[in-house]
C-alpha positions in Angstrom: 10.4 19.4 13.3 9.0 16.7 10.5 10.1 17.4 7.5 8.9 16.6 3.8 10.6 15.0 1.0 8.3 14.6 -2.2 9.8 11.9 -4.7 8.7 12.7 -8.1 10.1 9.4 -10.2 11.7 6.2 -9.9 14.0 4.7 -11.7 14.2 1.0 -12.0 12.5 -1.8 -10.7 14.9 -2.2 -7.6 16.5 1.8 -8.7 16.3 4.4 -6.7 14.2 7.9 -6.7 14.5 10.9 -8.3 13.2 13.7 -7.1 12.7 15.9 -10.7 16.8 15.9 -11.2 16.8 13.9 -14.0 19.9 11.9 -12.9 19.8 8.2 -11.0 22.4 9.6 -8.6 20.1 10.5 -5.7 20.7 9.4 -2.2 17.9 8.7 0.2 18.7 10.5 3.6 18.6 8.9 6.5 15.8 10.9 8.1 13.7 9.9 4.9 15.2 6.0 5.1 12.0 4.6 6.2 8.4 5.0 5.4 6.6 7.0 8.3 2.7 7.5 8.9 1.3 9.9 7.3 3.7 9.6 3.8 1.3 9.7 0.6 3.2 6.5 -1.5 3.3 4.8 -4.1 4.2 0.5 -4.0 5.7 -1.0 -7.2 5.0 -4.4 -7.5 8.7 -6.6 -7.4 8.0 -8.8 -10.7 6.5 -6.2 -13.1 7.2 -2.4 -11.8 3.8 -2.0 -11.9 2.2 0.8 -9.5 -0.6 -0.5 -7.1 -3.7 2.0 -8.4 -7.3 2.1 -7.5 -10.2 4.5 -9.0 -13.9 5.8 -9.4 -14.5 1.8 -10.8 -16.4 -0.8 -9.3 -16.0 -4.5 -9.4 -18.8 -6.1 -12.3 -18.6 -9.7 -9.7 -17.5 -10.3 -6.1 -18.5 -7.6 -3.6 -19.2 -4.8 -6.0 -16.8 -2.6 -4.1 -14.1 0.0 -6.1 -11.6 -1.9 -7.3 -8.1 -2.5 -7.2 -5.3 -2.8 -9.9 -1.8 -2.9 -10.6 -1.2 0.1 -13.3 1.8 0.5 -15.6 2.7 4.1 -16.0 4.0 5.5 -12.1 3.1 9.2 -12.9 -0.6 8.2 -12.8 -2.1 10.0 -9.1 -4.6 7.1 -8.2 -1.6 5.0 -7.4 -1.0 7.1 -3.9 -1.8 5.8 -0.8 -1.7 7.1 2.9 -0.2 5.2 5.3 -1.7 4.9 8.7 -2.2 2.9 11.7 -5.3 0.7 12.8 -7.9 1.8 14.8 -7.0 -0.1 17.9 -3.1 1.0 17.2 -3.0 4.7 15.9 0.5 6.2 14.7 1.6 9.7 14.1 2.7 11.5 12.0 6.6 10.6 10.8 6.7 7.6 12.9 8.7 4.8 11.1 6.3 1.8 10.3 7.4 -1.0 12.0 8.1 -4.7 10.8 5.0 -6.9 11.2 3.2 -3.8 12.2 -0.3 -3.8 11.0 -1.4 -0.9 9.0 -4.3 0.5 6.8 -3.1 2.0 3.3 -6.0 5.1 2.0 -6.2 5.8 -1.6 -5.7 9.4 -1.7 -8.1 10.1 -4.4 -10.8 8.6 -3.3 -10.7 8.2 0.5 -10.9 4.4 0.7 -9.2 1.7 2.2 -6.9 -1.2 0.8 -9.3 -4.2 1.9 -10.3 -7.5 1.9 -12.3 -10.4 2.5 -13.2 -13.8 2.2 -16.3 -15.3 0.4 -15.6 -13.0 -3.0 -13.4 -14.4 -5.9 -11.3 -12.0 -7.5 -12.0 -11.6 -11.5 -9.7 -13.3 -13.2 -7.4 -15.6 -11.4 -10.3 -17.0 -9.0 -8.1 -15.5 -5.7 -9.3 -13.6 -2.9 -10.5 -10.4 -3.7 -8.7 -7.1 -3.0 -10.5 -3.9 -3.1 -11.1 -0.3 -1.9 -13.6 0.3 1.1 -15.1 2.8 2.4 -14.2 2.2 6.3 -17.3 3.5 8.0 -18.8 0.2 9.0 -17.7 -2.8 11.6 -15.8 -4.3 8.9 -13.1 -0.9 8.5 -12.5 1.7 11.6 -12.9 5.3 11.1 -9.4 6.8 9.9 -7.4 8.0 12.9 -4.3 9.3 12.4 -2.9 11.2 15.4 -5.0 9.3 18.1 -8.0 6.8 18.8 -11.0 7.4 20.9 -11.1 5.0 24.0 -14.9 3.7 22.7 -13.5 2.4 19.3 -13.4 -1.2 19.1 -13.3 -3.1 15.9 -11.6 -6.2 16.3 -12.6 -7.7 12.4 -11.4 -4.6 10.5 -10.6 -5.9 6.8 -8.5 -3.3 5.6 -5.6 -4.4 8.0 -2.4 -5.3 6.4 1.0 -6.5 8.3 4.1 -5.2 6.8 6.5 -8.3 6.6 9.7 -7.2 5.5 12.0 -9.6 3.7 15.0 -8.6 5.5 14.8 -10.5 8.2 17.8 -7.6 10.0 15.9 -4.5 9.3 13.5 -3.8 12.4 11.9 -0.4 10.4 9.8 -0.7 6.7 13.1 0.4 4.4 12.3 2.9 1.6 13.2 1.1 -1.8 13.5 -2.5 0.1 11.1 -5.4 -0.5 7.6 -5.7 1.6 5.0 -8.2 1.6 1.6 -7.0 2.8 -0.4 -9.6 4.7 -4.1 -9.0 5.3 -4.7 -9.1 8.8 -8.2 -11.1 9.2 -7.3 -13.8 6.0 -3.5 -14.3 6.0 -3.5 -13.8 1.9 -0.9 -11.5 0.8 -1.4 -9.2 -1.4 -0.3 -10.0 -5.5 -0.3 -8.6 -8.9 0.9 -10.8 -12.3 0.9 -10.2 -15.5 -0.5 -13.4 -16.2 -3.7 -11.7 -14.7 -5.1 -8.5 -17.2 -7.8 -6.9 -17.8 -9.5 -5.8 -21.1 -12.2 -3.1 -21.1 -13.2 -0.5 -19.6 -9.4 -0.8 -18.2 -7.5 -2.1 -20.5 -3.7 -3.6 -19.6 -4.0 -2.8 -16.0 -3.2 -6.0 -13.8 -5.2 -7.7 -11.0 -4.7 -7.1 -7.7 -5.5 -10.2 -5.2 -5.0 -12.5 -2.3 -2.9 -15.1 -2.1 -1.2 -18.1 0.0 1.6 -18.3 -2.1 4.5 -15.6 -1.5 7.1 -15.2 -4.2 7.9 -11.7 -6.5 4.5 -11.5 -7.4 3.8 -10.8 -3.6 6.5 -8.4 -3.1 6.0 -4.6 -3.1 8.6 -1.8 -2.8 7.7 2.0 -1.6 9.0 4.5 -4.6 7.5 8.1 -5.6 5.7 9.9 -2.9 5.5 12.6 -0.5 7.5 11.2 2.6 7.5 12.5 6.2 11.0 12.1 7.5 11.7 9.7 10.6 10.5 12.1 14.2 13.6 10.5 16.3 15.9 12.6 13.9 13.6 15.9 15.1 
């Protein structure tokens, strides 16, 4: 039986999860050591500790789609993203995500997918825009969790991201270890930098964009969340 673990907070940029205990000695059990399909997680940027975030605020330029930002606080529910497989390679709840696998990240509150595309520049840095999008056209497939109908064919899914593990010895995406997200269509890295901060109407939040470089600004770690146990421990 697949189990569930809820992590309420996270201590430090490279610290350990705390399940509401108020201590810093929380240990992740082996069956919860990997990020699994169906888990609702928060992603912290390694350089800044800001969480990947979205909300019902659209870009005033570029695509005009829902904006994606970096948010300083770890307790905001708008920073939860659900982990899904792709339309052509779905995953089962509790399945550990392999390194170099393509996934989709669905914003929990608005049900839109983390998305990017060439042809639209990000508002502050002029890098590639990253947005959240409905997922109901030829660029964003429908949400398929346990299965995917054979009739679905969607080769240009702009909401697919390859999980690149920075530890080459790992086979699976390990919680609280650094990963990179590479856009499936353009090859850009998901990035957030404190050099690019918004003012009104979202003051202090960071721009999130797609970049060609790969450094600390382009590394992320899975922190708070509701995690399903790895199916292989059933």
